[in-house]
C-alpha positions as CSV (number, residue, x, y, z in Angstrom):
1,E,-33.3,175.6,74.4
2,H,-34.2,179.1,75.7
3,F,-38.1,178.3,75.6
4,R,-37.1,175.2,77.3
5,T,-35.1,176.5,79.7
6,S,-36.7,180.1,80.9
7,V,-40.1,180.6,79.9
8,M,-41.9,177.4,79.7
9,S,-42.6,177.3,83.2
10,E,-44.1,181.0,83.7
11,L,-47.6,181.4,84.3
12,G,-47.7,177.4,86.3
13,G,-46.2,175.8,83.1
14,M,-48.4,176.9,79.9
15,A,-46.7,179.5,79.0
16,K,-46.2,179.8,74.8
17,A,-43.9,181.9,72.6
18,M,-44.5,183.7,68.8
19,V,-41.5,183.7,66.5
20,I,-41.8,186.0,64.1
21,T,-40.3,185.1,60.7
22,A,-39.3,187.5,57.9
23,S,-41.3,185.5,55.1
24,R,-43.6,182.5,55.1
25,Q,-40.8,180.6,53.4
26,G,-39.0,181.3,56.5
27,A,-42.2,180.0,58.8
28,V,-41.9,177.1,56.4
29,K,-38.5,176.6,57.0
30,Y,-38.4,177.6,60.8
31,R,-41.3,175.4,61.6
32,K,-39.3,172.1,59.9
33,A,-36.2,172.9,61.8
34,L,-38.1,173.3,64.8
35,E,-39.4,170.1,64.5
36,D,-36.0,167.8,63.4
37,Y,-34.7,169.9,66.6
38,I,-37.1,168.5,68.8
39,T,-37.3,164.8,67.5
40,K,-33.5,164.7,67.9
41,K,-33.2,165.9,71.5
42,G,-36.1,164.0,72.5
43,Y,-38.2,166.8,73.9
44,T,-41.9,165.6,74.4
45,D,-43.1,169.0,75.7
46,I,-43.1,172.1,72.7
47,H,-45.7,171.8,70.3
48,A,-45.4,173.9,67.6
49,L,-48.4,175.0,65.0
50,V,-47.1,177.6,61.8
51,A,-49.4,180.8,60.5
52,F,-49.2,182.4,57.4
53,S,-51.5,182.8,54.0
54,G,-51.4,181.3,51.0
55,K,-49.1,178.6,49.3
56,V,-45.1,177.9,50.1
57,K,-42.4,176.3,47.4
58,L,-39.0,176.1,49.1
59,P,-36.2,176.4,46.6
60,G,-34.7,173.1,45.4
61,D,-38.3,172.0,46.3
62,D,-40.7,172.7,43.4
63,E,-43.1,169.6,44.4
64,T,-43.9,169.7,47.7
65,E,-46.3,172.9,48.6
66,Y,-47.1,173.9,51.9
67,T,-50.1,175.3,53.7
68,E,-50.6,176.3,57.2
69,P,-53.7,173.7,57.1
70,S,-51.6,170.9,55.8
71,M,-48.7,171.9,58.1
72,N,-50.9,172.0,61.5
73,G,-53.3,169.1,60.3
74,F,-56.6,171.4,60.7
75,A,-58.3,174.2,58.9
76,E,-57.0,177.6,59.4
77,D,-60.0,178.8,61.0
78,R,-58.9,176.6,64.0
79,L,-55.9,178.1,64.8
80,T,-55.8,180.7,67.8
81,K,-58.6,178.1,69.4
82,E,-56.0,175.2,69.1
83,F,-53.1,177.3,70.4
84,D,-55.2,178.0,73.1
85,K,-54.7,174.9,74.5
86,D,-52.2,173.5,76.2
87,D,-51.3,170.8,73.3
88,Y,-49.2,174.0,71.7
89,N,-46.4,175.9,73.0
90,V,-45.0,178.0,70.3
91,L,-46.3,180.0,67.2
92,L,-44.0,180.7,64.0
93,V,-45.8,183.3,61.8
94,A,-45.0,184.9,58.3
95,N,-47.1,188.6,58.8
96,K,-50.2,186.6,60.5
97,Y,-51.1,187.1,63.7
98,Q,-48.8,189.9,64.1
99,T,-51.9,192.5,64.8
100,G,-54.8,192.5,66.7
101,F,-54.3,188.9,68.2
102,D,-55.1,188.4,72.3
103,Q,-53.8,185.5,73.6
104,P,-53.1,185.9,77.7
105,K,-50.3,183.2,77.7
106,L,-47.7,184.7,75.6
107,C,-44.6,185.3,77.5
108,A,-42.0,185.4,74.6
109,M,-41.1,186.5,71.0
110,Y,-38.4,185.7,69.5
111,V,-38.3,188.2,65.8
112,L,-36.0,186.9,63.2
113,K,-37.7,190.0,60.8
114,K,-36.9,194.3,60.4
115,L,-40.0,195.8,62.3
116,K,-40.8,199.4,61.7
117,G,-43.8,202.3,63.2
118,V,-46.6,201.4,63.9
119,T,-45.9,197.3,63.0
120,A,-43.0,197.1,65.8
121,V,-46.0,198.5,68.6
122,Q,-48.3,196.5,67.5
123,T,-46.6,193.2,67.3
124,L,-44.5,193.3,70.7
125,S,-47.6,194.6,71.9
126,R,-48.9,190.5,71.8
127,L,-46.9,189.9,74.8
128,N,-49.0,192.7,77.2
129,R,-51.8,190.8,77.5
130,I,-52.3,190.4,81.4
131,C,-53.3,186.4,82.3
132,P,-54.9,186.5,85.9
133,P,-54.1,184.5,88.6
134,F,-50.2,185.1,87.5
135,E,-47.8,187.6,87.5
136,K,-46.6,187.5,83.7
137,K,-42.8,187.7,82.8
138,T,-42.2,188.5,78.8
139,F,-39.3,188.4,76.9
140,V,-38.7,189.2,73.8
141,L,-34.9,188.4,71.5
142,D,-35.4,190.0,68.4
143,F,-31.8,188.8,66.2
144,V,-32.5,192.0,63.7
145,N,-33.8,195.1,65.4
146,S,-32.0,197.5,67.5
147,Y,-32.5,199.3,70.6
148,E,-32.7,201.9,69.0
149,D,-35.3,201.2,65.9
150,I,-37.9,199.9,68.9
151,K,-37.2,203.1,71.0
152,A,-38.3,205.1,67.5
153,A,-40.7,202.9,66.9
154,F,-43.0,203.4,70.3
155,A,-41.8,207.1,70.6
156,P,-44.8,208.8,69.0
157,Y,-47.3,206.7,71.2
158,F,-44.9,207.2,74.6
159,T,-43.2,210.1,76.8
160,T,-40.9,207.5,77.5
161,T,-39.9,204.1,76.2
162,Q,-37.5,202.2,78.6
163,L,-35.9,198.8,77.6
164,S,-34.4,196.9,80.2
165,N,-31.9,194.4,79.8
166,S,-30.5,195.0,76.4
167,V,-28.1,192.6,75.2
168,T,-25.9,192.9,72.3
169,P,-25.2,188.7,70.2
């Protein structure tokens, strides 16, 4: 809901979000839950992709095997190109695409796993790409890391780290 009401309209309606999950199983579960929620609400403007390596089985279901291509409906090597299209606006990841991923339309990040050191810096830095001609606003909702955790992660790289609008649950 936050993405729909507060982020989606950014960049002329082209804004995208990334959900950082704690595990491959988490990525599968969140994708399934998100799809169920979208269907229940009747939304037609949110479409998600999932990114994780290998094959995943969920506890209590030894028969179903999930893969990124089977859940997304296309080959793994097409994900970045597909996510760039207007068709998709949410990417749920398990380690994959937390570093080296350049998507200028990425405006929001929802963090569901502990981030430390350079991984925290690299992950959150996925949001710092410019997207001309827009003045891009970014948003991070972190359910796991504290203000101090993130400040400590950035400290070796910046003389001053300032996080604004910190909110606790």
